[in-house]
N, C-alpha and C positions, 0 to 999 in steps of 0.2 A: 483176721478176716475169715480164713478157711475154717479155723477152729470154732468160731462163732456159728457159722452156717452148719457145720457138722453137728454141733451141740444142739442147735434148734431141731434138726432133723431127728437126732437120737431121742430128744425129748418127746417129739411127736410119736415115734415108734413106741416108747415105753409108757407114755401116759395113757395110751389106748390098749395096752397089752391085756388088760382084764375085761375089756368091753366086749359086748356081743357084736358079732359081725366084724371082727378084727382078724386080719391074717398077716403073716410075715413070710417072705420068700426070698429066693435068690434067682438071678437071671444072668444070661450070657447071650451075646449076639455079635452081629457084624455091623459096621458103619460103612456105608457107601457114600463117600463124601467128596466135596470139593470146596476150595476156597475161592470165592468170587473176587475178581479184581484183575486188572491188566497184568499184574506181577506173576499170575499163576496160569497154568494151562487150563483151558476150558474143557476139563474132563473129570470123570469121577475116579477116585482111587479107594482103596479098602483099608479099614482099620478094624478094631474090635472094641467091645464093651463088656464089662462084667460088674455086677453089683448086687444090691439088695433092694427090696421094696416092701411097703406096707400097704394093706388094703383096708380102708376104714369105711364101713357102710354108713350112708347118710340118708337112708330111706329105701324104699323098694327098688327104685330106678337109678339112684345115684350113689356114688362112692368117691372117696378121695384116695389117691394113690401117690404118696410121696416116695421118692426113690433116692438112693445114693449110688452113683455109678462112676466107675473109672472108664473114661472114653479116650480112645486113641484116634486122632485125626491125622491124615497124611495128605500131602499135595506135592505136585511137581511145579517148579518155577518155570516161567516163560522167558523168552529172550528179552522181554521188556524189563525184567527185574534188574538186569545190569544197567540198562539205560536210565531207569528211574532213580536208582540208588548208588550208582558208581561202584558196584561190587561185582566181582567176577562170578557170573552165574554158575560156572562149572564147579565152583567151590560150594555152592548152595543150590544143588539141583533138586534135592528132595527135602521136604519139610515134614517133620513129625512133631505133633503137639499132643501132650497128655493132659487131660482135664479131669478134675473131680467135678462131676456134674450133679446138680440137685434139681431134678424135675419135680414139679407138684402138679399132678394130673387130676382132672375132674372127669370122672367116668359117667357115661349115660348108658344104662343097660337096655339094649334093643330087645333082647330075649334072654333066656336063661344062660346061654353060653357066649353071646356076642355083645360087645360093648364098644362104644366110640369114646375116645378120650382126647382131651386137649388141655393145654396149660403152659405156664412159663417154665423155662429151664435156666438155672443160674450155673455158670461154669467158672471154675477157678483153675487157672493155668498152673500145673504142677511142674512141668518140664517141657523143654523144646530141644530140637536137634542140636547136636554139638556144633555142626557146621555153621548154623545161623548164630549161635552164641559167640563163637570165635570171631566172626566178622561183624556182627551187629549185636551188641549186648542186649538192648531192649527193643527187639524187633516186634514182639507181640505184647499186647496189653495183658495184664494179669487176670482180667475178668471178661466174661462173655455172657450176653443175655440173648436167649432164643425163645421162640414160640414153637410148641409141638402140637401135632394133630395126628391121629391114627385110629387103628382098629385093633381089637384084642379078642382072641378066641380062647375061651376057657373050657377045658375038658377035665373034669375032676380037679386034681391038684396041678395040672399042667396048663400053662398059658403060652399061646403063640401070639406074637404081636408084630405089627408093622407100623411105623410112624415116620413122619416127615418133620424135620427140624429146620427152621429158617432163622438164621442169625440176624439180629437187629442191631448189634453193636459193630462198630468199625474197630477191629482188633489190631490195626496197624499202629505201632508205637514208634515208628521211625520218623515219619512226617506225614503231611497231608497230600502227598503226590498221588496216592492211590488208596481207595477204600477197600479193605479186606473184610469179607463176611463169610462166616461158616454156613454151610448148607449140607444137609445129609439125610439119607434114607436109612433108617435103623430097622433091622430085622432080627428077631431073636426068640428065645424060649425062656420061660420062667417056671419055677417050681415052688408051690406054696409048702412051707415046712412047718408052720404053726397055725 
């Protein structure tokens, strides 16, 4: 599943490599995130993201920006986690999830350097905290689907961006006692290299 999605994205990158208005770059940033649900504290925590992007022009005002990003998501469990799942919360107080995320953003250029972007993001769970794995083998579903929206400032080969990601999938794979959804603010910087 992850190989197929990675292959599709790689194909997009290389199929447009010789086209006019095509660029490739790298990016790094921070995730200010939380997991929504009774099982987790209603607060934001920090993670990081690093990856690559392509920029494919589709006219004067529009472009498509597929990305391949490693996203780290973290959260703190609440007291209700123990009650809902009969697991000692002290053994699972902090959760870390590592995703391979594939956003496909549609950009609308407001001016030469400022664009708005929005689109879907598909996430593949690569790993989760050892504490949760020892106590609950399949706590989180292997996939996540989100919608992104944000703004990007482009200065020469540098891109500064801010975006909001809202999870639409319930990633709880234990049972239906509580719905868990990702939510994050992503801030970062990118560099066009080709």
